[in-house]
GUDREN-956619 format. One record per residue (C-alpha): residue number from 1; residue in three letters; x, y negated, z. Coordinates in nm, 3 decimals, m for minus. Layout:
BEGIN
ATOM / NUM / ALA / X / Y / Z
...
//
This chain:
BEGIN
ATOM / 1 / MET / 0.008 / m0.024 / m0.016
ATOM / 2 / ILE / 0.121 / m0.360 / m0.079
ATOM / 3 / TYR / 0.179 / m0.556 / 0.198
ATOM / 4 / GLY / 0.283 / m0.866 / 0.038
ATOM / 5 / ILE / 0.410 / m1.018 / m0.317
ATOM / 6 / GLY / 0.641 / m1.299 / m0.298
ATOM / 7 / ILE / 0.793 / m1.522 / m0.633
ATOM / 8 / ASP / 0.997 / m1.829 / m0.636
ATOM / 9 / LEU / 1.160 / m2.043 / m0.921
ATOM / 10 / VAL / 1.464 / m2.248 / m0.893
ATOM / 11 / GLU / 1.582 / m2.510 / m1.143
ATOM / 12 / ILE / 1.982 / m2.409 / m1.210
ATOM / 13 / GLN / 2.063 / m2.787 / m1.254
ATOM / 14 / ARG / 1.914 / m2.870 / m0.904
ATOM / 15 / ILE / 2.220 / m2.673 / m0.759
ATOM / 16 / LYS / 2.466 / m2.779 / m0.972
ATOM / 17 / ASP / 2.391 / m3.143 / m0.894
ATOM / 18 / MET / 2.457 / m3.096 / m0.558
ATOM / 19 / ASP / 2.723 / m3.280 / m0.405
ATOM / 20 / ASN / 2.854 / m2.922 / m0.243
ATOM / 21 / PRO / 2.719 / m2.584 / m0.378
ATOM / 22 / VAL / 2.986 / m2.444 / m0.236
ATOM / 23 / LYS / 2.839 / m2.577 / 0.133
ATOM / 24 / PHE / 2.521 / m2.470 / 0.032
ATOM / 25 / ALA / 2.641 / m2.129 / m0.023
ATOM / 26 / GLU / 2.792 / m2.088 / 0.297
ATOM / 27 / LYS / 2.458 / m2.193 / 0.447
ATOM / 28 / ILE / 2.231 / m1.980 / 0.261
ATOM / 29 / LEU / 2.430 / m1.694 / 0.158
ATOM / 30 / SER / 2.532 / m1.378 / 0.374
ATOM / 31 / ASP / 2.918 / m1.278 / 0.429
ATOM / 32 / SER / 2.874 / m0.997 / 0.152
ATOM / 33 / GLU / 2.691 / m1.264 / m0.089
ATOM / 34 / LEU / 2.945 / m1.561 / m0.008
ATOM / 35 / LYS / 3.218 / m1.274 / m0.158
ATOM / 36 / LEU / 3.026 / m1.240 / m0.450
ATOM / 37 / PHE / 2.947 / m1.581 / m0.479
ATOM / 38 / LYS / 3.348 / m1.679 / m0.498
ATOM / 39 / GLU / 3.435 / m1.402 / m0.707
ATOM / 40 / LYS / 3.229 / m1.562 / m0.974
ATOM / 41 / SER / 3.389 / m1.840 / m1.226
ATOM / 42 / ILE / 3.248 / m2.184 / m1.156
ATOM / 43 / GLU / 3.005 / m2.145 / m1.462
ATOM / 44 / VAL / 2.829 / m1.888 / m1.319
ATOM / 45 / GLN / 2.812 / m1.977 / m0.949
ATOM / 46 / ALA / 2.522 / m2.228 / m1.002
ATOM / 47 / THR / 2.341 / m1.931 / m1.153
ATOM / 48 / PHE / 2.380 / m1.698 / m0.923
ATOM / 49 / LEU / 2.314 / m1.916 / m0.641
ATOM / 50 / ALA / 1.980 / m2.018 / m0.771
ATOM / 51 / LYS / 1.918 / m1.658 / m0.804
ATOM / 52 / GLN / 1.991 / m1.560 / m0.445
ATOM / 53 / PHE / 1.824 / m1.878 / m0.280
ATOM / 54 / ALA / 1.508 / m1.762 / m0.510
ATOM / 55 / ALA / 1.508 / m1.425 / m0.407
ATOM / 56 / LYS / 1.508 / m1.517 / m0.034
ATOM / 57 / GLU / 1.234 / m1.732 / m0.086
ATOM / 58 / ALA / 1.014 / m1.478 / m0.260
ATOM / 59 / VAL / 1.111 / m1.229 / 0.057
ATOM / 60 / VAL / 0.984 / m1.472 / 0.318
ATOM / 61 / LYS / 0.652 / m1.574 / 0.094
ATOM / 62 / ALA / 0.584 / m1.152 / 0.055
ATOM / 63 / LEU / 0.654 / m1.156 / 0.419
ATOM / 64 / GLY / 0.433 / m1.435 / 0.476
ATOM / 65 / THR / 0.643 / m1.616 / 0.715
ATOM / 66 / GLY / 0.830 / m1.866 / 0.533
ATOM / 67 / PHE / 1.186 / m1.952 / 0.680
ATOM / 68 / THR / 1.117 / m2.019 / 1.050
ATOM / 69 / ALA / 1.302 / m2.004 / 1.337
ATOM / 70 / ASN / 1.289 / m1.644 / 1.398
ATOM / 71 / THR / 1.407 / m1.588 / 0.989
ATOM / 72 / TYR / 1.696 / m1.729 / 0.843
ATOM / 73 / PRO / 1.837 / m1.729 / 0.475
ATOM / 74 / LYS / 2.135 / m1.543 / 0.573
ATOM / 75 / ASP / 1.900 / m1.267 / 0.715
ATOM / 76 / ILE / 1.820 / m1.151 / 0.341
ATOM / 77 / SER / 2.108 / m1.008 / 0.126
ATOM / 78 / ILE / 2.066 / m0.966 / m0.241
ATOM / 79 / LEU / 2.361 / m0.726 / m0.335
ATOM / 80 / ARG / 2.393 / m0.566 / m0.656
ATOM / 81 / ASN / 2.394 / m0.186 / m0.661
ATOM / 82 / ALA / 2.649 / 0.033 / m0.926
ATOM / 83 / GLU / 2.409 / m0.021 / m1.218
ATOM / 84 / GLY / 2.392 / m0.409 / m1.138
ATOM / 85 / SER / 2.007 / m0.388 / m1.035
ATOM / 86 / PRO / 1.928 / m0.622 / m0.698
ATOM / 87 / GLU / 1.864 / m0.452 / m0.355
ATOM / 88 / LEU / 1.753 / m0.566 / m0.033
ATOM / 89 / GLN / 1.941 / m0.597 / 0.271
ATOM / 90 / PHE / 1.800 / m0.731 / 0.610
ATOM / 91 / SER / 1.983 / m0.853 / 0.907
ATOM / 92 / GLU / 1.946 / m0.620 / 1.226
ATOM / 93 / THR / 1.692 / m0.845 / 1.325
ATOM / 94 / LEU / 1.493 / m0.888 / 1.054
ATOM / 95 / GLN / 1.523 / m0.511 / 1.021
ATOM / 96 / GLU / 1.340 / m0.488 / 1.311
ATOM / 97 / MET / 1.068 / m0.687 / 1.204
ATOM / 98 / VAL / 1.015 / m0.546 / 0.904
ATOM / 99 / ASN / 1.032 / m0.203 / 1.030
ATOM / 100 / ASN / 0.735 / m0.286 / 1.349
ATOM / 101 / LEU / 0.518 / m0.440 / 1.050
ATOM / 102 / GLY / 0.543 / m0.115 / 0.862
ATOM / 103 / ILE / 0.731 / m0.202 / 0.580
ATOM / 104 / LYS / 0.883 / 0.131 / 0.449
ATOM / 105 / SER / 1.023 / m0.005 / 0.073
ATOM / 106 / TRP / 1.088 / m0.325 / m0.147
ATOM / 107 / HIS / 1.137 / m0.413 / m0.476
ATOM / 108 / VAL / 1.335 / m0.697 / m0.619
ATOM / 109 / SER / 1.361 / m0.869 / m0.944
ATOM / 110 / LEU / 1.591 / m1.174 / m1.059
ATOM / 111 / ALA / 1.596 / m1.308 / m1.423
ATOM / 112 / ASP / 1.749 / m1.607 / m1.578
ATOM / 113 / GLU / 1.766 / m1.867 / m1.852
ATOM / 114 / LYS / 1.921 / m2.134 / m1.919
ATOM / 115 / THR / 1.749 / m2.409 / m1.705
ATOM / 116 / HIS / 1.577 / m2.165 / m1.445
ATOM / 117 / ALA / 1.637 / m1.867 / m1.215
ATOM / 118 / ILE / 1.350 / m1.641 / m1.102
ATOM / 119 / ALA / 1.268 / m1.373 / m0.847
ATOM / 120 / MET / 0.984 / m1.189 / m0.769
ATOM / 121 / VAL / 0.980 / m0.912 / m0.442
ATOM / 122 / VAL / 0.719 / m0.685 / m0.365
ATOM / 123 / LEU / 0.698 / m0.542 / 0.006
ATOM / 124 / GLU / 0.533 / m0.198 / 0.034
ATOM / 125 / GLN / 0.387 / m0.019 / 0.374
ATOM / 126 / LYS / 0.337 / 0.353 / 0.375
//
């Protein structure tokens, strides 16, 4: 049974126009994501960051919480498996909340074009 669906769209130029996108990355990315971000070329970093942020927003929309005092962007990691597909990982605290809600599986999809990045997340209960 579907618990929640979230979708978010980010304009990539907004990331490029930031005074310090690296500082923003350090604020919202988990340690694992930040490592991936820093491995990217400057040309790719803005798109990567836009997709990561869109996915994090989509997760909290699917949860119905938004970013609150108990849910932070760094609590959500969007990593890539061996095939390059995105996978969600939660901090211990957020994983506990997800478990308490009966959420047993999740799906994430990311896409980008020249100007925008989009993410969709589906959370399922068993």
